[in-house]
N, C-alpha and C positions, 0 to 999 in steps of 0.2 A: 778293751777289745772293741773291734768294729762291729756294729749291729745296725739292722734296719729298724727304725723306731717309728711307731705310729703316734703322732702328736695330737690328733683330733679325729673325729669321725669325718669321713668324706671319701672322695675318689682317691686315686693312686697318688695324687699330689700331697696327700696327708702323710705319706711315707717319706722318711729322710734317713740317709746313711750318716751315722755319727759315732763318735767314741762313747762308750758306756762302761761303767765299772763291771768287772766280772761278777757273776751271781755268787751269793753266799754259799758256803760249802760246809756241810755238817758231817757227823760221824757215820750216817747211813747213806751218804751220797756218793755218786760217781761224777767226776768232772771229765768232760769230753771236749777235745779239740775237733770242731765240726769240719767235716769234709764237704758235706752237702746237706741241704735242707729241702724237703718237699713242700710244694704249694698245694693246698687243698681248698675246696670251695668255702669252707668255714672261715678261712683267713679273710677272704673278701667280705663275707657277711659281717664278721667282727669289725672290719675296717669301716664298713658303712653304718655301723651301729645297730644292725638287725638282730644281734645276738645278746644285747645288753641285759635282757631279762634273765637269760639262761647262763650267760658267761660274762658277767660284768667285768669291765676293765677300768683301770685308772691310768691317766696319761702322765708321762709318756710310757708306752708299753711296747714290748717286742713281740711280734707275731711269730707263728710257726709252730706246728705240732710234730713234724717229722724231722729227724736228723739221723745221719750216720757219721762216724768219725772214729778217732783213736782215743783211748782212755789216757788221760793225763795224770790223774790222781784218784785214789779211792779213800773213802773215810775209814776210820778206825774199826767200825763195826761191819764193814763190807766183806763178804766172802764170795768167791767165784769170779771176781774180776781183778785185773792187775794192769798197771800202766803198760801201754802198747797194744792192748787188746783192741780188735776191730769190733765195733758195736753199732747198734742202731736202737732207736727207741721213740716212743710217743711221749713227747715232752711239752713244755711250755717255753717260749722264747727261742725258737729254733733258728730264726733269721739272724744268726750271730756267729762269731768266731769261736765262742766257748759256751757250752751249756752244762748246767749242773742239774741232776735229777736223782731221785731215790734209786737205789740199786735194782729194785724189783721191776722197774720199767724197761730196763735194758736187756738186750739179747745179743749174743755174739753173732757176727756175720759169717755165714758159711764160707769156707776157703774159696769155693768156686764162683762166688759172687763178687763183682766189682764193688768196692766200698762206696763209691759215689752212687751207684745204682741202688744200693740198699736203702737210701733215703726215700725212695719211692714207696717203700713197703709198709711202714708201721701203721699209720692211721687207716689206710684203705683196707689192708688185709685184716686188721683187727676188727674194723667196723663190719665188714662182710661176714666174717666168721662168727662174731658175737651176735649179729642180727639173727643168724640161723640157730646157733647153739644155745643162746640165752633167751631169745624172744620168741621165735617161731617154735622151737623145740619140737620138730616134727618126729613122728614115729617112722620106723623103717617101712617103706612102701607107700607113705603119704605122697600126695601130688601137690607140688608147690611151684607157683609161678614167681620168678624173680624179675622185676622190672629193671631197666637200665643194665641189661645183662652184659653189654660190651664195655661198660665202665669198669674202673678198677675195683670199686666196692662190689659191683654185681658179679664180677669174675670170682672174687674171693668168696662171695656167698654161694655161688654155684659149686665151687670146690668143696666148701664145707658141707653143703647139702648132699652132694654125691657121696662123700665119705660116710654119711649117715644112712645110705641106702634109700635116698629119697628119689622119687620120680620128678625130675626137674623140667620145667618149661622156661625157656629164656625169652623174656619179653623185650622187644626192641621196636624201633620205628621201622616202617616198611622199607625205607631206603637202606637200612642196615641189615636186613634179613640175610642176604647172601653172605655178607661179611661175617655175621654171627655164626652161621652154619659152618663156615670155613675155619674161623679162628677158634671157636669154642668146641669144634668137633662134635656137634650135637644135631640131631634130627628134630628135637622138640623145640623149635623156634617159632614164635608167633609175633606177627606185627600187630601190636596192640592199638595202632591207629587205623586198622582196617576191620570194621565190624564183622565182615564175612569170615575173617580168620578167627576173631575172638569167639564167634558163635560156634566154631568147631572144637573149642577147647573142652576137655573133660571137666567134670566137677572137681574143683580145687579144694584142698584142705586148708590152704593158706596162701597168702601173697606176701612176699618179702620185697618191700618197696625201697628202691634206692634213688628214685626220681622225684616223687612228690607231686603235689598239685593235682591237676586234672588228668595227668597221664595214667593214673591207676584206676580212675572212675570206670572206664569201659569194661574192666574185668571183674568188678565187684559182684555182678549178678551171677558170675560163674563159681563163686565161693559158696560152699555149703553153709547152711544156717548154723551159727555158732562157730564158724571157722575164723581164722585169724588174718588180720591185715596189719602187718608190723612194718613201720617205716623209720628210716634214719633221717628223714627230711622234715617231717612235721606230723601232727595228728592227722591220720587218714580221713579225708573228707568223705562223708557219706557212708562210712563203714558201720557205725553204730546204728544208723537209721535203717540199715538192712539186716539187723540182727546179727552182726558180726562183731568180733572182739578186735577193736582197734587199739594200737599202741604206738607211741613215739619213743624212739630209743636213741640214747647218746652212748657212743663207745667209750671205753676206758683203757688205760694202759694195762698191759699184761705181758711182762717179759717172757715167761715160759711159753705162752701160746704163740707169741711173735716168733720165738725161736723155731717152733714147729712149722709155722707157716713159711718162714724163710727157707727151711729145708725143702719144703714142697716146691718153692720157686727154684731153688738150686738144682733140683732133680728134673725140672721142666714140666712138673705136674700142674703148675699154676703160673700164668704169664701176666705180669703187670707192665703194660707198655709205657715207655718214656717218650714223650713228645719232643721235648727240647730242654736244653740246659742254658742257664744265664749266670753270669758272675753276680756275686752278692750286691755289687754296686748298681746293678741293673734291675733291682727288685720291682721298680715301678713297671718297667716293660714286661717283666716276667709275670706279674699278676695280671696285667692286661691280656697277655697271651694265654694264660691259664683259663681266663674266663671265656675264651673262644676256641680253645685248643681241641675240643672234642673229648675223646676217651683217653688220651695219653697223659701221663703225669709230667709236670714241669718242675725242674729242680733249680735251686740256687746253689752255686758251687763256690767254695772258698779257694 
């Protein structure tokens, strides 16, 4: 099979398109012919060697956590999937023509969704939903600020929080505020880079951070003592020093939850924008574009 291979840590020139053997296939696995693969920020971080402590890799390795495609074969112990099914999943080695992963990571793609576009969903929707449901764990009526609200993970987090009856504030940069009000259909939008707007925020029960770094610092003083600051980017800086509960969260595959999130996308309740698509052979250009594309997902298409 053709795949995009990372041969060493470095810039995009460390990526090469070459023939690789198909992944090993076991009795609990599903083999999928990949239609499209999503590019995520973690892919570039792995490529640069920034995730080696949390996600060690050996070379050569195939990047990519998001795929959609058609089932080629199912293992002897697999129930619920059959050849020809349209599926998507959060996997390893997605920048390839064929992917093998355990059955429980896969979800069927709703009929109304384009199979290619489904590759944009797995990692970002699961990350946003799990951030809220497994880390923040807000009670109905709690007030939660979500940073990076226009990003794909932020949108999924807002969707999950609204489903729990949470009072949501969408944190964005000042230049994104009008776009956020329009696209998210929310009045509770705050420019977290404007101190005068942050000062008007109500007391927060928690912050769900999808941006990291210093972006979240301006709002920490608005979180009640003992409140939570949960991030998908890194340990929240300054949270514990203010008497807050800080945590860093890594998402994980979850086929059933992904299926539910995909249905929300199919119904128009959750929008994950796609910025651009590239052929698999153009993975270098695709990763470069993804690093500067803003809020839309970038896909590699076979």
